[in-house]
C-alpha positions as CSV (number, residue, x, y, z in Angstrom):
1,M,34.6,10.7,-18.2
2,A,31.2,9.5,-17.5
3,L,28.6,11.6,-17.0
4,F,25.3,11.6,-15.4
5,A,22.2,14.1,-15.4
6,T,19.4,14.1,-12.6
7,D,17.3,16.0,-10.1
8,D,18.6,17.8,-7.6
9,K,16.4,15.9,-5.2
10,F,18.4,13.1,-5.9
11,A,21.4,13.6,-3.5
12,D,22.2,10.4,-2.6
13,V,23.0,9.5,-6.3
14,V,24.6,12.5,-6.8
15,T,27.0,12.3,-3.9
16,E,27.4,8.2,-5.1
17,L,28.3,9.2,-9.3
18,E,30.2,12.1,-7.9
19,R,32.7,10.2,-4.9
20,R,33.3,7.7,-8.2
21,G,34.4,10.8,-10.3
22,W,31.2,10.9,-13.0
23,R,30.6,14.4,-13.9
24,R,27.1,15.7,-13.9
25,L,25.1,17.7,-16.3
26,P,23.8,21.2,-15.7
27,F,20.0,19.7,-16.9
28,V,18.0,17.0,-16.9
29,G,17.3,16.8,-20.4
30,C,21.3,17.4,-21.7
31,P,20.8,14.3,-24.2
32,K,24.7,13.0,-24.3
33,F,24.2,11.4,-20.5
34,D,25.7,8.0,-19.9
35,L,22.9,7.6,-16.9
36,K,19.9,9.4,-16.6
37,W,18.2,9.1,-13.2
38,T,15.2,11.5,-12.8
39,N,11.0,10.8,-12.5
40,Y,9.3,8.3,-14.8
41,S,7.9,11.3,-16.6
42,R,10.6,13.1,-17.8
43,I,12.1,10.0,-19.5
44,A,12.2,10.9,-23.4
45,W,12.2,6.6,-24.5
46,T,12.5,7.8,-28.2
47,R,15.3,9.9,-27.2
48,V,17.4,7.2,-25.2
49,K,20.5,5.3,-27.2
50,P,21.2,1.8,-26.7
51,Q,23.9,2.4,-24.5
52,Q,22.4,4.6,-22.2
53,I,21.1,3.8,-18.9
54,V,17.7,5.1,-17.2
55,N,16.3,4.4,-14.2
56,H,13.1,3.2,-15.7
57,L,11.8,0.4,-18.1
58,Q,9.3,1.9,-20.5
59,H,5.4,1.4,-19.4
60,S,6.5,0.7,-15.8
61,I,3.9,3.2,-14.3
62,L,1.5,0.7,-14.7
63,F,2.6,-0.2,-11.7
64,S,1.5,3.3,-9.8
65,Q,-2.2,3.4,-12.1
66,K,-4.1,1.7,-9.9
67,D,-6.7,0.9,-12.3
68,Q,-5.0,-0.8,-14.7
69,F,-2.5,-2.5,-11.9
70,T,-6.2,-3.7,-10.5
71,D,-7.1,-4.7,-14.2
72,L,-3.6,-6.4,-14.4
73,L,-4.0,-8.1,-11.0
74,Y,-7.1,-9.4,-11.9
75,K,-6.4,-10.8,-15.0
76,H,-3.1,-12.7,-14.4
77,T,-4.9,-15.6,-12.9
78,V,-7.7,-16.9,-13.0
79,D,-7.8,-17.4,-9.5
80,Q,-9.3,-14.4,-8.2
81,I,-9.1,-16.4,-4.9
82,Q,-5.1,-16.1,-5.1
83,V,-5.8,-11.9,-5.3
84,D,-8.0,-12.1,-2.8
85,G,-5.8,-13.3,-0.5
86,C,-3.2,-10.6,-1.0
87,F,-4.8,-7.4,-2.5
88,P,-7.9,-5.7,-1.0
89,R,-11.6,-6.0,-3.2
90,T,-10.8,-3.5,-5.6
91,F,-13.2,-2.1,-8.9
92,N,-12.5,0.9,-11.8
93,L,-15.7,3.1,-10.9
94,S,-15.0,4.4,-14.6
95,R,-16.5,1.1,-15.3
96,P,-20.4,0.2,-15.2
97,Q,-19.7,-3.1,-14.7
98,D,-17.3,-2.6,-12.0
99,W,-20.0,-0.6,-9.9
100,R,-22.2,-3.7,-10.6
101,L,-19.9,-5.4,-8.9
102,F,-19.1,-2.7,-6.3
103,K,-22.6,-2.6,-4.8
104,C,-23.4,-5.9,-4.4
105,W,-19.8,-6.9,-2.5
106,F,-20.5,-3.2,-0.5
107,Q,-24.0,-5.3,0.2
108,Y,-22.2,-8.0,1.5
109,S,-19.7,-6.4,3.2
110,E,-22.2,-4.5,5.1
111,A,-24.0,-8.0,6.0
112,V,-21.2,-9.2,7.4
113,A,-20.8,-5.3,9.2
114,V,-24.6,-5.7,10.5
115,L,-23.8,-9.6,11.9
116,Q,-20.3,-8.8,13.5
117,K,-21.8,-5.6,15.2
118,S,-25.3,-8.3,16.4
119,L,-22.6,-10.0,18.4
120,K,-21.6,-7.0,20.7
121,T,-24.1,-4.9,20.6
122,N,-28.1,-5.1,20.0
123,V,-29.3,-4.3,16.9
124,D,-32.3,-4.4,15.2
125,T,-33.7,-7.8,14.5
126,G,-35.2,-6.4,10.7
127,Q,-31.4,-5.7,9.9
128,V,-30.1,-8.8,11.3
129,D,-32.8,-10.9,9.0
130,A,-31.8,-8.6,6.1
131,A,-28.2,-9.5,6.9
132,M,-28.6,-13.2,7.2
133,D,-30.5,-13.2,4.2
134,V,-27.5,-11.9,2.2
135,A,-24.8,-14.0,4.2
136,R,-26.9,-17.2,2.8
137,T,-27.2,-15.8,-0.5
138,F,-23.5,-15.5,-0.2
139,I,-23.2,-19.5,1.1
140,S,-24.6,-21.5,-2.2
141,H,-26.7,-23.6,0.8
142,K,-28.8,-22.3,3.0
143,L,-28.2,-22.8,6.3
144,F,-31.5,-21.5,7.6
145,E,-31.4,-22.6,11.5
146,Q,-27.8,-22.1,12.1
147,E,-26.6,-18.4,14.6
148,V,-25.4,-15.8,13.5
149,V,-22.1,-17.1,14.9
150,E,-22.1,-20.5,13.0
151,I,-22.7,-17.9,9.8
152,L,-20.3,-15.5,9.8
153,D,-17.4,-18.6,10.9
154,E,-18.6,-20.5,7.2
155,L,-18.5,-16.6,5.3
156,G,-14.6,-16.9,7.1
157,R,-13.9,-20.0,5.8
158,R,-15.0,-19.1,2.2
159,D,-13.9,-15.5,1.8
160,P,-10.6,-15.2,1.8
161,Q,-11.1,-11.2,3.2
162,F,-13.5,-12.0,5.1
163,H,-11.2,-10.3,8.3
164,A,-10.8,-7.3,6.5
165,I,-14.3,-6.1,7.1
166,G,-15.1,-5.1,10.8
167,T,-18.2,-3.0,12.1
168,D,-18.6,-0.2,10.0
169,N,-18.0,-1.3,6.1
170,V,-15.5,1.3,5.0
171,W,-14.5,1.8,2.1
172,I,-11.6,3.8,0.2
173,C,-11.7,5.7,-2.9
174,K,-8.7,6.2,-4.3
175,P,-8.0,8.5,-7.8
176,S,-6.4,6.5,-10.3
177,N,-3.5,8.6,-11.2
178,L,-2.2,10.0,-7.8
179,S,0.1,9.1,-5.0
180,Q,1.4,10.6,-1.5
181,G,-2.1,10.1,-0.6
182,R,-3.4,13.0,-2.2
183,G,-7.5,12.9,-3.1
184,I,-7.8,10.0,-0.6
185,V,-11.8,9.3,0.6
186,L,-13.1,7.0,3.2
187,S,-16.6,5.7,3.0
188,S,-19.0,4.0,4.4
189,S,-21.8,5.1,2.0
190,T,-22.3,4.2,-1.7
191,Q,-24.4,7.4,-2.7
192,E,-21.4,9.3,-1.2
193,I,-19.2,7.4,-3.3
194,E,-21.6,7.8,-6.2
195,E,-20.8,11.1,-5.5
196,I,-17.2,11.4,-5.2
197,A,-16.9,8.8,-8.7
198,S,-19.6,11.1,-10.8
199,P,-19.2,10.8,-14.6
200,G,-19.0,14.5,-14.6
201,D,-15.9,14.5,-12.7
202,N,-12.5,13.7,-15.2
203,T,-10.7,11.6,-12.4
204,K,-10.8,8.0,-12.7
205,W,-11.0,6.2,-9.1
206,I,-10.8,2.9,-8.0
207,V,-12.7,2.5,-4.6
208,Q,-11.3,-0.7,-2.5
209,K,-12.3,-2.1,1.1
210,Y,-10.8,-0.8,3.4
211,I,-9.0,-3.1,5.7
212,E,-10.7,-2.5,9.4
213,R,-8.7,-4.3,11.6
214,P,-5.2,-3.7,10.9
215,L,-2.6,-4.8,13.1
216,L,-1.9,-1.9,15.8
217,M,1.4,-1.1,17.5
218,Q,2.8,2.2,19.6
219,H,-0.3,2.4,21.4
220,G,-2.6,1.8,18.9
221,R,-1.2,3.5,15.3
222,K,-1.9,2.3,12.3
223,F,1.0,1.4,9.7
224,D,2.1,0.6,6.6
225,I,5.7,-0.7,5.2
226,R,7.3,0.3,2.5
227,Q,9.6,-2.0,0.4
228,W,11.7,-2.1,-2.2
229,V,12.2,-4.1,-5.0
230,L,14.5,-3.5,-7.5
231,I,14.0,-5.1,-10.9
232,T,17.2,-6.0,-13.0
233,E,16.3,-7.5,-15.9
234,L,13.3,-8.6,-18.3
235,E,15.2,-10.9,-20.9
236,P,15.9,-13.6,-21.3
237,N,15.3,-14.1,-17.6
238,P,13.4,-11.7,-15.8
239,T,15.3,-10.9,-12.5
240,A,14.2,-8.4,-9.2
241,F,16.1,-7.8,-5.8
242,W,14.8,-7.3,-2.6
243,F,15.9,-4.6,-0.8
244,Y,17.7,-6.9,2.8
245,R,15.4,-4.0,4.8
246,S,12.3,-2.3,5.2
247,Y,10.5,0.6,7.3
248,L,7.2,0.8,9.1
249,R,5.4,4.8,8.7
250,F,2.8,5.3,11.2
251,C,0.1,6.9,11.0
252,S,-0.1,10.2,14.2
253,R,-3.3,9.4,15.6
254,K,-4.4,6.4,17.2
255,F,-6.5,3.9,15.2
256,N,-10.2,4.9,15.5
257,L,-13.1,4.6,12.6
258,T,-15.5,7.2,13.7
259,R,-13.3,9.6,12.4
260,L,-13.2,8.2,8.6
261,Q,-12.0,11.9,7.1
262,D,-9.2,12.4,9.3
263,R,-6.0,12.0,7.2
264,F,-3.7,11.5,10.2
265,T,-5.1,8.8,11.7
266,H,-5.6,6.8,8.1
267,L,-3.0,7.9,5.4
268,S,0.2,6.8,6.8
269,N,2.1,8.5,4.0
270,Y,4.9,10.4,5.5
271,S,4.0,13.6,2.9
272,V,0.6,13.2,5.2
273,Q,2.0,12.8,8.7
274,Q,4.8,15.5,8.3
275,Y,2.4,18.0,8.6
276,F,0.8,16.6,12.1
277,V,0.8,18.8,14.7
278,P,1.1,17.1,18.3
279,E,-1.7,18.4,20.7
280,T,-1.8,18.2,24.1
281,I,-3.3,15.5,23.8
282,D,-4.9,12.1,21.6
283,I,-8.3,12.8,21.4
284,D,-10.2,9.3,20.6
285,Q,-13.6,11.0,20.2
286,P,-14.2,13.6,17.8
287,D,-16.4,15.3,20.2
288,A,-14.5,14.7,23.6
289,E,-14.4,17.3,25.7
290,I,-10.3,18.4,26.1
291,P,-9.5,17.3,30.1
292,D,-6.7,20.1,31.6
293,A,-3.9,20.1,29.8
294,S,-2.5,20.3,33.4
295,H,-2.6,16.6,34.0
296,T,0.9,14.3,32.3
297,D,-2.1,11.4,31.5
298,N,-3.4,14.0,28.9
299,K,-0.6,14.6,27.0
300,I,-0.2,13.0,23.9
301,D,1.9,9.4,24.2
302,A,5.1,9.6,22.4
303,F,5.7,7.8,19.3
304,E,7.9,7.1,16.4
305,S,7.0,8.3,13.1
306,M,8.9,5.2,11.1
307,W,10.8,2.1,12.3
308,H,13.1,-0.2,10.7
309,S,11.7,-3.7,9.8
310,D,14.2,-5.3,12.5
311,Q,12.6,-2.9,15.3
312,F,8.8,-4.5,14.2
313,R,10.4,-7.5,13.6
314,D,12.1,-7.3,17.4
315,S,9.0,-6.2,19.0
316,L,7.0,-9.2,17.6
317,R,9.2,-11.5,18.8
318,L,9.2,-10.1,22.0
319,E,4.9,-10.2,22.0
320,H,4.0,-13.4,20.9
321,G,7.6,-15.4,21.8
322,R,7.6,-16.1,17.9
323,D,9.9,-14.7,14.9
324,M,6.1,-13.5,13.4
325,W,8.3,-11.5,10.5
326,V,10.0,-14.4,9.1
327,E,7.8,-17.2,9.7
328,S,4.7,-15.1,8.7
329,I,5.3,-11.5,7.2
330,L,7.8,-11.8,4.8
331,P,6.9,-14.8,3.1
332,Q,3.3,-13.1,2.2
333,M,5.3,-10.1,1.1
334,Q,7.6,-11.5,-1.4
335,N,4.9,-14.2,-2.6
336,T,2.5,-11.0,-3.3
337,A,5.1,-8.9,-5.2
338,R,5.9,-11.9,-7.1
339,L,2.4,-11.7,-7.8
340,A,2.0,-8.3,-9.2
341,L,5.5,-8.7,-11.2
342,D,4.3,-11.6,-12.9
343,A,1.2,-9.8,-14.1
344,V,2.9,-6.3,-14.7
345,L,6.4,-7.9,-16.1
346,P,5.0,-8.7,-19.4
347,K,4.3,-5.0,-20.2
348,L,7.4,-3.1,-19.8
349,K,10.0,-3.1,-22.2
350,V,14.0,-2.6,-22.1
351,V,15.0,0.9,-23.5
352,G,18.5,1.8,-23.4
353,R,20.0,-0.3,-20.5
354,G,17.0,0.2,-18.0
355,F,16.3,-0.6,-14.4
356,E,13.6,-0.1,-12.1
357,W,13.3,1.0,-8.5
358,L,9.8,0.2,-7.2
359,G,8.1,1.0,-3.4
360,F,5.9,-1.8,-2.5
361,D,3.3,-0.7,0.5
362,F,2.1,-3.4,2.6
363,L,-0.5,-3.2,5.4
364,V,-0.5,-6.2,7.9
365,D,-4.0,-7.3,9.7
366,E,-4.4,-8.2,13.0
367,D,-4.8,-12.0,12.1
368,F,-0.9,-11.4,10.6
369,Q,-2.7,-11.9,7.3
370,V,-0.5,-9.4,4.2
371,Y,-2.0,-6.9,1.6
372,L,-1.0,-5.6,-1.0
373,L,-2.1,-1.9,-1.0
374,E,-0.1,0.2,-4.3
375,V,3.1,-0.2,-6.1
376,N,4.8,3.5,-6.2
377,V,7.3,3.9,-9.4
378,S,10.0,6.9,-8.4
379,P,9.5,5.9,-4.3
380,D,9.9,8.6,-2.2
381,V,14.3,8.5,-1.2
382,S,14.1,12.0,0.9
383,H,15.7,11.7,4.2
384,S,12.8,12.4,6.0
385,T,13.5,10.1,8.9
386,S,17.3,8.4,10.7
387,V,15.0,5.9,9.6
388,T,15.2,7.1,6.0
389,S,18.7,8.2,6.1
390,E,20.2,5.1,7.0
391,L,18.6,2.9,4.7
392,V,18.2,5.2,1.3
393,P,21.8,6.2,0.9
394,K,22.9,2.1,1.0
395,A,20.0,1.4,-1.4
396,T,21.0,4.1,-3.6
397,A,24.4,3.9,-3.9
398,D,23.4,-0.8,-4.2
399,A,21.2,0.2,-7.0
400,L,24.3,2.4,-9.0
401,N,26.9,-0.6,-8.1
402,G,25.2,-3.1,-9.8
403,G,26.4,-5.7,-7.0
404,L,23.7,-5.4,-5.3
405,L,25.2,-6.3,-1.9
406,F,22.2,-4.8,0.0
407,F,19.4,-6.5,-2.0
408,I,18.6,-10.5,-2.2
409,R,17.3,-12.2,-5.7
410,F,13.8,-13.3,-4.9
411,Y,12.5,-13.2,-8.1
412,T,13.7,-15.0,-11.6
413,N,11.0,-16.1,-14.4
């Protein structure tokens, strides 16, 4: 009889293997297993025998370590424009040279934000002149007599991430080794960011350009897309499969850049949003006066915390009259995932008979440009909503079966 070891939280692994006649060992640390399914940190790599199956590849944690992943992604290609087209500008704040680069890009983004704002409202002419000087520096030949709108058009052609910048120049600080939205801070101040990532803090930080113009759904809510990818081989031909459906995770409050520290507005992780308590109304202004709750118009509008990608696809088709998912979003997601795999796979190693199930998090902006936010090792497989309750068992059974009925081969090298 085949033996397996796993944690209680992987209930679908237990159900599927016991259905097939496997017997569960009493402890995850039991050494005599045929298959072990657990978190990366609990794999004792030196003790894994050649015939044993583990649900990780050695060094795959590089995907989740934000500073290491960023380094690998930028070093993988000499064409930074390729990375800039799909990965928000990111800097490792533990390195002085990255600090200097970040401050340069912060100044550039601040200039763009001022110019954008000047087209919508009155802005001090001194600020606009200073912003124009910075913009002209970015554009190698100076356009001294051009209007602000022409400067912005030119920047839009030259900078792949131009449309990530709104009028507020917001950046997002993330602890390199934490997940589930822990420790994340949004800021539009270099001084505040410097205090967050002070040298006296042992935490390693990255700072990343915040996408200020995300595509919004469900009455103005931000969302991200969780996509599962399964790596099955490294040699002779690295191979990965794409789960046939993904799902959207929504923020509970409507998108608003005046509340940067409101996690329910900006962090779509379900581990954050599950603690949201609906108010009588959805307050869009932090100092808004709460109206009489007896009026039905004041009640928070209904929304779903998760969507199937099929539901997203249908909604976009209805709104735009085109299949934006297949024509634009999905190809960008897959191309970006290939770029990430190309960057990290050479560092990975099969120990025993290993494989890796990853969770890629993507964000779509209002121009349908797709950005990779991060990659997660040991992604959440809980039945948190009806959406994950449907998808997780299928993906788990498929990964264990090896038949890959629900995964589609999308990467081979």
